[in-house]
ZAKOLBA-434511 format. One record per residue (C-alpha): chain; x, y, z. Coordinates in steps of 0.05 Angstrom, whole numbers. Example, Ala and Ser with C-alpha at 12.3 -4.5 7.8 and 13.67 -1.06 7.14 Angstrom:
<pts>
<kette->A east->246 north->-90 up->156>
<kette->A east->273 north->-21 up->143>
</pts>
This chain:
<pts>
<kette->A east->0 north->0 up->0>
<kette->A east->27 north->69 up->-19>
<kette->A east->45 north->116 up->37>
<kette->A east->12 north->184 up->44>
<kette->A east->47 north->250 up->53>
<kette->A east->38 north->282 up->121>
<kette->A east->50 north->357 up->128>
<kette->A east->92 north->349 up->191>
<kette->A east->154 north->331 up->149>
<kette->A east->148 north->388 up->98>
<kette->A east->205 north->437 up->88>
<kette->A east->198 north->508 up->63>
<kette->A east->253 north->559 up->53>
<kette->A east->244 north->632 up->33>
<kette->A east->305 north->670 up->9>
<kette->A east->350 north->616 up->41>
<kette->A east->315 north->619 up->109>
<kette->A east->283 north->554 up->132>
<kette->A east->213 north->572 up->157>
<kette->A east->181 north->503 up->166>
<kette->A east->187 north->502 up->242>
<kette->A east->144 north->565 up->245>
<kette->A east->92 north->543 up->194>
<kette->A east->25 north->509 up->205>
<kette->A east->2 north->508 up->133>
<kette->A east->32 north->511 up->63>
<kette->A east->-15 north->514 up->3>
<kette->A east->11 north->518 up->-68>
<kette->A east->-36 north->532 up->-126>
<kette->A east->-17 north->523 up->-199>
<kette->A east->-66 north->549 up->-251>
<kette->A east->-69 north->569 up->-324>
<kette->A east->-123 north->616 up->-348>
<kette->A east->-166 north->589 up->-404>
<kette->A east->-190 north->634 up->-460>
<kette->A east->-252 north->618 up->-502>
<kette->A east->-232 north->623 up->-576>
<kette->A east->-289 north->596 up->-620>
<kette->A east->-305 north->626 up->-688>
<kette->A east->-372 north->632 up->-723>
<kette->A east->-361 north->566 up->-760>
<kette->A east->-347 north->525 up->-698>
<kette->A east->-401 north->477 up->-673>
<kette->A east->-369 north->472 up->-604>
<kette->A east->-330 north->519 up->-559>
<kette->A east->-255 north->518 up->-567>
<kette->A east->-206 north->539 up->-513>
<kette->A east->-133 north->560 up->-509>
<kette->A east->-91 north->552 up->-446>
<kette->A east->-55 north->612 up->-419>
<kette->A east->11 north->615 up->-383>
<kette->A east->23 north->579 up->-317>
<kette->A east->10 north->618 up->-253>
<kette->A east->38 north->593 up->-186>
<kette->A east->19 north->622 up->-118>
<kette->A east->39 north->597 up->-50>
<kette->A east->4 north->613 up->15>
<kette->A east->41 north->601 up->80>
<kette->A east->11 north->608 up->149>
<kette->A east->42 north->603 up->218>
<kette->A east->36 north->625 up->290>
<kette->A east->48 north->699 up->301>
<kette->A east->103 north->702 up->352>
<kette->A east->150 north->761 up->336>
<kette->A east->194 north->748 up->396>
<kette->A east->211 north->676 up->379>
<kette->A east->195 north->666 up->304>
<kette->A east->233 north->684 up->241>
<kette->A east->168 north->686 up->201>
<kette->A east->148 north->759 up->213>
<kette->A east->219 north->787 up->208>
<kette->A east->238 north->748 up->145>
<kette->A east->175 north->763 up->107>
<kette->A east->164 north->836 up->127>
<kette->A east->235 north->853 up->107>
<kette->A east->222 north->831 up->35>
<kette->A east->156 north->868 up->22>
<kette->A east->164 north->911 up->-41>
<kette->A east->234 north->885 up->-57>
<kette->A east->261 north->842 up->-113>
<kette->A east->242 north->769 up->-123>
<kette->A east->275 north->715 up->-81>
<kette->A east->283 north->639 up->-86>
<kette->A east->238 north->589 up->-50>
<kette->A east->239 north->514 up->-41>
<kette->A east->178 north->474 up->-21>
<kette->A east->191 north->402 up->-4>
<kette->A east->126 north->368 up->17>
<kette->A east->160 north->304 up->43>
<kette->A east->222 north->336 up->73>
<kette->A east->266 north->284 up->39>
<kette->A east->291 north->325 up->-20>
<kette->A east->275 north->310 up->-93>
<kette->A east->267 north->235 up->-106>
<kette->A east->221 north->188 up->-144>
<kette->A east->153 north->197 up->-112>
<kette->A east->177 north->256 up->-71>
<kette->A east->177 north->320 up->-112>
<kette->A east->208 north->386 up->-92>
<kette->A east->182 north->452 up->-120>
<kette->A east->234 north->507 up->-131>
<kette->A east->228 north->578 up->-157>
<kette->A east->296 north->609 up->-168>
<kette->A east->307 north->684 up->-167>
<kette->A east->342 north->712 up->-228>
<kette->A east->330 north->782 up->-254>
<kette->A east->255 north->792 up->-255>
<kette->A east->238 north->720 up->-239>
<kette->A east->230 north->689 up->-170>
<kette->A east->179 north->698 up->-114>
<kette->A east->149 north->764 up->-92>
<kette->A east->107 north->777 up->-30>
<kette->A east->37 north->794 up->-52>
<kette->A east->9 north->804 up->18>
<kette->A east->20 north->792 up->92>
<kette->A east->-38 north->786 up->140>
<kette->A east->-30 north->786 up->216>
<kette->A east->-91 north->763 up->255>
<kette->A east->-96 north->769 up->331>
<kette->A east->-162 north->739 up->354>
<kette->A east->-187 north->748 up->425>
<kette->A east->-171 north->687 up->468>
<kette->A east->-133 north->649 up->414>
<kette->A east->-62 north->648 up->385>
<kette->A east->-44 north->700 up->333>
<kette->A east->-32 north->679 up->261>
<kette->A east->9 north->707 up->204>
<kette->A east->-8 north->689 up->132>
<kette->A east->32 north->708 up->71>
<kette->A east->12 north->701 up->-2>
<kette->A east->72 north->692 up->-48>
<kette->A east->68 north->704 up->-123>
<kette->A east->116 north->665 up->-166>
<kette->A east->145 north->701 up->-226>
<kette->A east->178 north->659 up->-280>
<kette->A east->189 north->584 up->-277>
<kette->A east->174 north->540 up->-217>
<kette->A east->207 north->472 up->-227>
<kette->A east->183 north->405 up->-201>
<kette->A east->245 north->362 up->-188>
<kette->A east->240 north->288 up->-172>
<kette->A east->313 north->266 up->-175>
</pts>
């Protein structure tokens, strides 16, 4: 029986800083917009795929006195793209264990789209960052 990936082993680095010990959730979305391109002679709709779009959302406990999360992310708002590595299994790229990497080079890499800090009454604070990938995000397996 195949094993399942559990989030407790995931690794995530942002600009060379390992953040996984401060994170509670990593969500990566890959999409490609689809354009409708039929002509008058077509009997059915036709579609054309757009360019790939990759976004990553990371969420952790807001603890500015003990966590690198707030300091690392806030320092990069509005600055040039950086590199990220998302390793869902924590074992590095291998067969059946992909690693997603976005490398910063010129205008490509990862930019911070937004940071949200939430401090609810009677519960732990949370920090959430939405990261927009620019350029290629590779999926390595070995």
